[in-house]
C-alpha positions as semicolon CSV with decimal commas, in nm:
position;residue;x (nm);y (nm);z (nm)
1;X;-2,606;-2,321;-0,634
2;X;-2,423;-2,318;-0,893
3;X;-2,041;-2,371;-0,867
4;X;-2,023;-2,010;-1,098
5;X;-2,285;-1,805;-0,892
6;X;-2,064;-1,927;-0,577
7;X;-1,724;-1,834;-0,704
8;X;-1,937;-1,462;-0,878
9;X;-2,025;-1,436;-0,461
10;X;-1,730;-1,548;-0,353
11;X;-1,485;-1,295;-0,536
12;X;-1,791;-0,975;-0,463
13;X;-1,706;-1,064;-0,079
14;X;-1,345;-1,084;-0,130
15;X;-1,313;-0,767;-0,301
16;X;-1,522;-0,599;-0,069
17;X;-1,388;-0,699;0,271
18;X;-1,004;-0,881;0,251
19;X;-0,793;-0,617;0,388
20;X;-1,088;-0,368;0,524
21;X;-1,093;-0,238;0,898
22;X;-1,360;-0,214;1,129
23;X;-1,404;0,120;1,229
24;X;-1,712;0,110;1,423
25;X;-1,971;-0,155;1,553
26;X;-2,280;-0,067;1,717
27;X;-2,599;-0,198;1,714
28;X;-2,914;-0,024;1,514
29;X;-3,100;0,197;1,667
30;X;-3,446;0,150;1,795
31;X;-3,558;0,447;1,466
32;X;-3,368;0,313;1,235
33;X;-3,516;-0,075;1,330
34;X;-3,855;0,082;1,309
35;X;-3,786;0,264;0,978
36;X;-3,695;-0,117;0,893
37;X;-4,014;-0,293;1,008
38;X;-3,782;-0,465;1,193
39;X;-3,899;-0,593;1,545
40;X;-3,519;-0,698;1,640
41;X;-3,230;-0,459;1,596
42;X;-2,901;-0,608;1,506
43;X;-2,532;-0,513;1,552
44;X;-2,368;-0,253;1,217
45;X;-2,001;-0,268;1,121
46;X;-1,861;0,063;0,952
47;X;-1,564;-0,036;0,765
48;X;-1,303;0,229;0,708
49;X;-1,390;0,294;0,299
50;X;-1,739;0,368;0,470
51;X;-1,901;0,011;0,355
52;X;-2,167;-0,026;0,630
53;X;-2,269;-0,472;0,731
54;X;-2,620;-0,507;0,890
55;X;-2,649;-0,888;0,943
56;X;-3,064;-0,998;0,832
57;X;-3,265;-1,302;0,878
58;X;-3,300;-1,334;0,541
59;X;-3,200;-1,236;0,158
60;X;-3,557;-1,016;0,187
61;X;-3,464;-0,844;0,498
62;X;-3,755;-0,922;0,720
63;X;-3,576;-0,906;0,998
64;X;-3,218;-0,837;1,179
65;X;-2,965;-1,099;1,229
66;X;-2,738;-1,268;1,488
67;X;-2,378;-1,300;1,347
68;X;-2,221;-1,690;1,505
69;X;-1,878;-1,666;1,569
70;X;-1,577;-1,905;1,621
71;X;-1,499;-1,694;1,977
72;X;-1,524;-1,936;2,273
73;X;-1,587;-1,609;2,479
74;X;-1,839;-1,485;2,258
75;X;-2,024;-1,758;2,024
76;X;-2,322;-1,557;1,893
77;X;-2,368;-1,174;1,882
78;X;-2,741;-1,182;1,945
79;X;-3,001;-0,943;1,802
80;X;-3,138;-0,702;2,058
């Protein structure tokens, strides 16, 4: 990835996420996962401005994605 592309995505992510507050964290329902043709369900993170973050396995949205953390008590938020 070029430095320009990386910087553009850093700026986009920062503008969208920095300063936001998480207002809800819950897993996709079985019906929501099925509507996406996913076999697994990922955590859904809702922010105070209504933005929803749903981890995916890849850029094409082929399945749910886990979240790696730096929390010693929970190093991974898994798909279920």
